[in-house]
SEROKE-525621 format. One record per residue: x, y, z of N, C-alpha, C, O in turn; residue number from 1. Coordinates in steps of 0.02 Angstrom, whole numbers, plus 50000, padded with zeros to 5 digits. Layout:
% SEROKE-525621
X,Y,Z,X,Y,Z,X,Y,Z,X,Y,Z,NUM
...
% end
This chain:
% SEROKE-525621
50042,49947,50011,50016,50003,50007,50032,50058,49999,50075,50060,50043,1
50032,50113,49974,50068,50174,49953,50031,50235,50004,49973,50249,49991,2
50058,50264,50048,50033,50318,50072,50078,50370,50050,50137,50360,50037,3
50046,50432,50046,50068,50485,50018,50008,50555,50032,49947,50560,50033,4
50080,50611,50041,50023,50683,50048,49983,50689,49996,50012,50682,49942,5
49926,50699,49992,49889,50716,49953,49853,50786,49941,49838,50805,49884,6
49838,50828,50003,49834,50891,50006,49849,50935,50055,49843,50904,50107,7
49866,50997,50068,49886,51034,50135,49881,51086,50115,49903,51106,50061,8
49838,51127,50172,49830,51198,50173,49865,51238,50216,49864,51223,50276,9
49892,51281,50199,49921,51336,50240,49876,51392,50248,49821,51382,50222,10
49885,51456,50282,49866,51501,50304,49915,51560,50341,49946,51554,50394,11
49913,51623,50291,49939,51657,50334,49915,51743,50352,49889,51785,50316,12
49936,51744,50422,49900,51789,50459,49918,51867,50464,49979,51870,50467,13
49895,51920,50467,49909,51983,50489,49934,51984,50555,49899,51954,50596,14
49997,52017,50581,50008,52009,50641,49969,52060,50685,49967,52043,50745,15
49937,52120,50668,49905,52159,50702,49847,52128,50698,49815,52161,50738,16
49803,52079,50675,49731,52053,50672,49753,51980,50662,49797,51960,50624,17
49714,51943,50703,49718,51870,50673,49653,51838,50651,49653,51777,50643,18
49596,51874,50640,49564,51851,50618,49545,51854,50526,49513,51814,50491,19
49575,51912,50511,49595,51897,50424,49661,51862,50409,49713,51865,50442,20
49649,51833,50364,49703,51786,50328,49712,51765,50257,49658,51753,50229,21
49771,51756,50214,49742,51722,50163,49776,51650,50172,49829,51639,50201,22
49731,51599,50136,49749,51525,50132,49739,51511,50083,49688,51522,50049,23
49793,51481,50068,49812,51425,50001,49807,51347,50008,49836,51319,50055,24
49774,51314,49966,49772,51245,49969,49826,51218,49909,49833,51250,49856,25
49857,51168,49922,49903,51115,49880,49878,51067,49883,49848,51040,49929,26
49891,51047,49816,49862,50972,49791,49908,50933,49775,49951,50967,49747,27
49928,50860,49778,49978,50824,49765,49953,50757,49708,49906,50718,49714,28
49982,50760,49676,49963,50687,49617,50023,50653,49606,50079,50678,49605,29
50004,50584,49596,50071,50549,49590,50061,50501,49533,50007,50488,49506,30
50129,50472,49516,50119,50413,49447,50100,50343,49471,50133,50296,49450,31
50054,50334,49509,50024,50258,49525,50004,50233,49468,50024,50177,49453,32
49967,50262,49430,49945,50213,49352,50015,50193,49314,50019,50139,49286,33
50075,50241,49315,50138,50224,49287,50193,50176,49320,50242,50150,49294,34
50164,50171,49393,50194,50128,49422,50250,50152,49455,50269,50120,49504,35
50279,50198,49439,50341,50250,49489,50313,50290,49543,50358,50320,49573,36
50265,50299,49562,50240,50323,49618,50280,50397,49619,50280,50423,49674,37
50312,50431,49570,50353,50494,49599,50282,50547,49592,50230,50531,49563,38
50294,50612,49627,50262,50664,49613,50256,50702,49539,50299,50734,49508,39
50195,50688,49525,50193,50700,49446,50145,50769,49448,50152,50799,49395,40
50108,50795,49485,50069,50859,49476,50063,50879,49548,50056,50840,49595,41
50067,50962,49551,50075,50986,49619,50040,51045,49600,50078,51084,49572,42
49959,51074,49607,49943,51127,49594,49920,51171,49667,49901,51142,49718,43
49923,51218,49663,49911,51285,49713,49868,51314,49700,49871,51342,49645,44
49808,51324,49742,49764,51385,49722,49761,51443,49796,49758,51430,49856,45
49762,51501,49762,49781,51537,49834,49729,51587,49851,49673,51573,49829,46
49733,51635,49880,49664,51675,49905,49630,51715,49849,49572,51735,49846,47
49699,51725,49794,49661,51756,49744,49617,51715,49691,49572,51745,49661,48
49625,51668,49683,49589,51607,49663,49638,51600,49580,49604,51608,49529,49
49701,51589,49572,49724,51584,49524,49761,51526,49547,49790,51521,49601,50
49756,51472,49487,49774,51393,49501,49859,51411,49473,49880,51450,49430,51
49894,51361,49519,49964,51365,49482,49985,51312,49498,49975,51293,49555,52
50024,51270,49448,50050,51202,49453,50106,51195,49415,50131,51233,49373,53
50127,51129,49439,50195,51113,49423,50199,51040,49396,50199,51001,49444,54
50201,51008,49333,50216,50938,49312,50276,50940,49302,50314,50985,49284,55
50284,50860,49322,50330,50830,49312,50346,50771,49279,50332,50721,49314,56
50375,50756,49219,50387,50691,49200,50453,50663,49192,50505,50693,49180,57
50443,50594,49200,50517,50551,49222,50497,50505,49182,50442,50500,49154,58
50561,50455,49178,50586,50409,49118,50530,50361,49086,50529,50341,49028,59
50488,50347,49135,50421,50308,49112,50377,50348,49086,50329,50316,49066,60
50374,50405,49077,50320,50440,49062,50319,50475,48997,50274,50511,48975,61
50387,50456,48961,50404,50485,48898,50452,50460,48851,50510,50444,48862,62
50416,50458,48788,50467,50435,48738,50506,50473,48696,50484,50513,48655,63
50565,50461,48705,50607,50528,48648,50656,50491,48605,50654,50430,48600,64
50695,50525,48576,50732,50493,48512,50797,50497,48512,50808,50540,48555,65
50855,50476,48487,50913,50471,48472,50937,50455,48544,50904,50421,48583,66
51006,50488,48562,51039,50472,48612,50985,50475,48687,50988,50433,48732,67
50951,50515,48688,50905,50529,48742,50856,50474,48748,50821,50475,48799,68
50846,50425,48703,50799,50392,48714,50824,50318,48752,50796,50283,48794,69
50899,50312,48711,50947,50269,48744,50952,50280,48819,50953,50237,48863,70
50956,50341,48827,50978,50351,48922,50914,50365,48938,50918,50384,48996,71
50850,50368,48921,50816,50365,48956,50787,50274,48967,50754,50260,49017,72
50798,50236,48932,50780,50179,48939,50843,50136,48991,50828,50086,49024,73
50908,50164,48992,50962,50143,49041,50935,50190,49097,50967,50165,49143,74
50903,50234,49123,50880,50256,49179,50821,50221,49179,50801,50237,49235,75
50780,50185,49157,50729,50149,49192,50760,50065,49207,50737,50020,49242,76
50815,50065,49169,50846,49987,49167,50876,49982,49235,50882,49930,49266,77
50896,50048,49257,50960,50065,49311,50905,50064,49390,50921,50060,49449,78
50849,50070,49363,50810,50102,49425,50797,50161,49451,50768,50170,49504,79
50824,50215,49403,50824,50278,49425,50774,50316,49404,50782,50373,49381,80
50717,50287,49410,50641,50312,49390,50632,50385,49429,50591,50424,49406,81
50668,50400,49483,50660,50463,49517,50672,50516,49480,50649,50570,49497,82
50707,50511,49426,50738,50564,49379,50702,50611,49335,50693,50591,49278,83
50683,50660,49347,50630,50725,49336,50669,50733,49272,50725,50757,49276,84
50641,50710,49203,50669,50735,49137,50627,50804,49101,50648,50828,49049,85
50576,50825,49129,50539,50868,49116,50488,50901,49169,50449,50872,49207,86
50498,50974,49163,50451,51008,49215,50406,51067,49192,50438,51115,49169,87
50351,51073,49194,50313,51122,49165,50284,51164,49205,50238,51139,49238,88
50297,51228,49214,50228,51268,49259,50205,51313,49217,50226,51341,49166,89
50131,51315,49268,50076,51338,49238,50059,51381,49276,50063,51369,49336,90
50030,51454,49253,49981,51475,49301,49918,51483,49274,49923,51487,49212,91
49862,51487,49293,49798,51502,49268,49786,51457,49204,49761,51481,49153,92
49806,51389,49208,49808,51358,49158,49840,51384,49079,49818,51366,49024,93
49886,51421,49089,49925,51436,49044,50013,51412,49066,50039,51418,49122,94
50038,51392,49018,50116,51373,49027,50168,51430,49028,50191,51457,48977,95
50181,51444,49083,50235,51502,49091,50303,51475,49077,50344,51516,49057,96
50331,51393,49087,50375,51396,49080,50407,51319,49059,50378,51330,49005,97
50424,51282,49054,50456,51215,49027,50537,51200,49045,50581,51239,49027,98
50548,51154,49073,50623,51133,49072,50638,51068,49067,50613,51024,49102,99
50691,51058,49012,50681,50982,49000,50755,50968,49009,50791,51014,48988,100
50790,50908,49039,50846,50889,49037,50861,50819,49001,50832,50767,49017,101
50902,50823,48959,50927,50756,48915,50985,50724,48957,51029,50756,48986,102
50979,50672,48956,51027,50629,48971,51067,50567,48921,51040,50527,48883,103
51124,50574,48935,51167,50524,48902,51209,50475,48950,51221,50481,49011,104
51230,50423,48904,51260,50374,48928,51335,50401,48917,51355,50411,48859,105
51374,50410,48970,51442,50425,48976,51483,50382,49001,51473,50352,49054,106
51543,50372,48959,51588,50301,48969,51574,50233,48985,51601,50196,49026,107
51524,50224,48941,51488,50162,48931,51478,50133,48996,51494,50075,49011,108
51450,50177,49035,51430,50146,49118,51392,50206,49148,51341,50185,49175,109
51395,50258,49153,51363,50318,49196,51315,50350,49142,51337,50372,49089,110
51249,50352,49161,51187,50397,49139,51180,50454,49168,51147,50457,49220,111
51204,50501,49145,51204,50565,49175,51185,50620,49144,51194,50617,49083,112
51157,50681,49169,51143,50750,49118,51191,50767,49065,51250,50776,49078,113
51165,50773,49000,51201,50800,48949,51197,50871,48931,51245,50904,48910,114
51119,50899,48944,51109,50952,48916,51033,50983,48956,50984,50948,48971,115
51040,51048,48966,50974,51069,48993,50943,51119,48933,50979,51157,48900,116
50886,51115,48926,50837,51165,48889,50804,51180,48918,50787,51147,48967,117
50776,51243,48901,50720,51273,48942,50679,51331,48863,50703,51358,48813,118
50607,51326,48892,50561,51359,48855,50545,51411,48907,50556,51404,48967,119
50509,51478,48870,50463,51524,48907,50408,51520,48864,50401,51517,48803,120
50364,51519,48918,50282,51511,48884,50275,51439,48846,50304,51389,48869,121
50238,51438,48792,50212,51375,48760,50232,51374,48686,50232,51323,48653,122
50247,51427,48664,50256,51440,48588,50320,51462,48579,50339,51453,48521,123
50355,51483,48610,50423,51499,48591,50471,51429,48599,50454,51382,48636,124
50528,51431,48562,50567,51389,48528,50595,51345,48600,50580,51378,48650,125
50630,51281,48616,50663,51269,48677,50721,51288,48652,50736,51291,48593,126
50759,51304,48706,50825,51332,48676,50875,51282,48752,50854,51270,48808,127
50950,51260,48718,50972,51232,48748,51004,51292,48785,51015,51345,48757,128
51020,51278,48864,51046,51330,48901,51116,51302,48935,51165,51339,48939,129
51116,51227,48963,51180,51200,48993,51222,51140,48942,51184,51105,48908,130
51284,51129,48935,51292,51059,48912,51345,51050,48951,51395,51086,48953,131
51330,50986,48994,51388,50946,49018,51425,50907,48973,51400,50853,48958,132
51481,50923,48946,51519,50888,48891,51559,50816,48928,51554,50759,48905,133
51591,50833,48978,51620,50772,48998,51605,50774,49074,51577,50818,49107,134
51636,50702,49095,51621,50670,49160,51685,50620,49171,51712,50589,49125,135
51702,50617,49229,51742,50554,49248,51726,50512,49241,51683,50510,49198,136
51750,50428,49282,51732,50376,49288,51690,50375,49350,51661,50324,49370,137
51687,50440,49384,51654,50411,49463,51592,50463,49452,51549,50467,49495,138
51590,50503,49389,51520,50530,49368,51539,50604,49392,51493,50639,49415,139
51591,50625,49389,51620,50698,49418,51622,50750,49370,51669,50746,49330,140
51580,50801,49364,51576,50845,49302,51643,50869,49290,51675,50893,49337,141
51676,50864,49211,51740,50878,49204,51754,50949,49170,51795,50994,49181,142
51693,50940,49118,51676,51000,49075,51605,51027,49073,51558,50991,49091,143
51598,51075,49056,51507,51106,49051,51513,51191,49031,51553,51233,49052,144
51483,51196,49005,51455,51278,48967,51403,51299,48968,51360,51259,48952,145
51386,51354,48982,51326,51378,48945,51313,51370,48886,51364,51344,48864,146
51280,51376,48847,51266,51368,48784,51293,51448,48751,51283,51505,48772,147
51329,51424,48692,51364,51499,48657,51405,51526,48704,51431,51577,48681,148
51427,51514,48768,51473,51539,48821,51536,51498,48814,51548,51446,48783,149
51570,51536,48850,51641,51480,48871,51639,51426,48924,51604,51423,48974,150
51679,51387,48904,51686,51318,48948,51710,51327,49011,51746,51375,49025,151
51692,51279,49054,51730,51279,49118,51751,51210,49141,51715,51161,49135,152
51818,51208,49171,51841,51155,49166,51860,51135,49235,51883,51181,49269,153
51854,51061,49271,51854,51047,49324,51894,50994,49343,51901,50947,49303,154
51927,50992,49406,51981,50944,49423,51973,50928,49483,51975,50968,49529,155
51964,50866,49490,51949,50815,49578,52016,50791,49597,52067,50774,49567,156
51998,50797,49656,52052,50763,49705,52014,50724,49770,51959,50698,49773,157
52063,50732,49817,52040,50684,49880,52017,50619,49858,51960,50618,49881,158
52023,50578,49834,52000,50525,49794,51948,50518,49756,51904,50475,49750,159
51969,50595,49718,51902,50604,49656,51835,50628,49696,51780,50629,49669,160
51847,50650,49771,51761,50652,49803,51773,50722,49806,51728,50742,49844,161
51804,50769,49791,51799,50828,49792,51830,50879,49740,51881,50867,49709,162
51798,50930,49735,51828,50985,49661,51881,51011,49698,51876,51031,49756,163
51940,51012,49658,52007,51071,49692,52006,51123,49633,52027,51179,49650,164
51995,51118,49593,52005,51178,49538,51957,51179,49480,51934,51136,49443,165
51950,51244,49487,51898,51255,49422,51923,51312,49384,51941,51365,49411,166
51924,51299,49309,51937,51358,49268,51909,51369,49206,51899,51332,49158,167
51894,51441,49220,51852,51484,49166,51874,51487,49119,51935,51497,49114,168
51822,51478,49051,51847,51487,48997,51917,51441,48960,51961,51466,48924,169
51912,51364,48982,51966,51314,48987,51942,51274,48913,51881,51266,48912,170
51968,51255,48867,51939,51238,48811,51923,51165,48824,51875,51133,48804,171
51976,51146,48866,51974,51082,48874,51980,51058,48952,52007,51097,48991,172
51959,51006,48972,51953,51008,49053,52029,50976,49054,52051,50980,49111,173
52073,50949,49011,52132,50923,49023,52185,50981,49017,52246,50971,49022,174
52160,51032,49008,52208,51100,49017,52221,51113,49074,52279,51128,49086,175
52169,51113,49130,52179,51135,49192,52225,51090,49228,52244,51108,49284,176
52247,51035,49203,52313,51007,49239,52378,51036,49226,52428,51017,49257,177
52380,51080,49179,52451,51124,49147,52460,51189,49212,52512,51220,49222,178
52403,51197,49246,52428,51255,49283,52464,51253,49338,52468,51203,49374,179
52501,51321,49351,52548,51307,49388,52537,51282,49452,52518,51331,49484,180
52539,51229,49494,52539,51201,49560,52481,51150,49566,52459,51117,49613,181
52463,51155,49495,52404,51110,49485,52440,51025,49485,52424,50981,49525,182
52480,51020,49442,52523,50965,49439,52552,50941,49488,52568,50883,49477,183
52572,50968,49559,52601,50961,49605,52545,50922,49644,52564,50885,49689,184
52494,50926,49634,52440,50895,49701,52434,50828,49652,52441,50821,49592,185
52417,50779,49713,52410,50716,49684,52336,50708,49691,52306,50705,49745,186
52309,50704,49627,52213,50704,49617,52210,50631,49650,52165,50626,49692,187
52244,50579,49642,52201,50512,49663,52227,50501,49735,52215,50448,49765,188
52264,50551,49762,52292,50563,49843,52228,50561,49891,52169,50566,49872,189
52250,50551,49953,52213,50579,50000,52206,50673,50019,52157,50706,50038,190
52262,50690,50008,52259,50754,50014,52317,50789,50012,52369,50764,50032,191
52312,50857,49985,52375,50886,49960,52435,50893,50019,52422,50906,50078,192
52479,50887,50003,52538,50895,50065,52569,50973,50051,52621,50990,50079,193
52536,51013,50010,52545,51097,50043,52490,51135,50015,52439,51110,49991,194
52505,51213,50021,52434,51236,50003,52475,51291,49951,52527,51322,49961,195
52422,51291,49884,52446,51325,49816,52396,51371,49811,52339,51359,49831,196
52414,51429,49784,52385,51501,49761,52395,51481,49691,52448,51479,49661,197
52311,51461,49660,52311,51467,49585,52286,51535,49546,52287,51538,49485,198
% end
């Protein structure tokens, strides 16, 4: 049996007088028919009577094409069914925005975000906003860039658990290893033996 939050109501009172208040009600819907039981829709009806809603779509809710479809199938096969691939917001029944995240199989093993797309309203074209170009074997981001903007490169240390350097306008994440001081840090080791200024 699946127990879940279905509705909640909250009130905002005026500090000067407790009798008048603003009241809003939130309702939640889940992907029970789809079998993933994730939050698919949130609606909020405020005191002014305008309905706001957020709709989420997960790997089992969509059919994509190309690499994105291969990655969607990988997410399902790896039981990563709670990954939001699409989120749309509406106010008064009119779509205000939509964000989609395309996944990709990196390094033949990891299914990770490849790009984030954004749409303003419902009639504007969907635009690529962020590209995640390269990851390491641990799923750490090595290179990312906003669309038509400079790239950011990253180096990871402390047994690949923490970022130790970010280089803006690095055309390739490997170029960050050539910075002064970076080469002296053992990126696979436990900790650097000295402090460096980059």
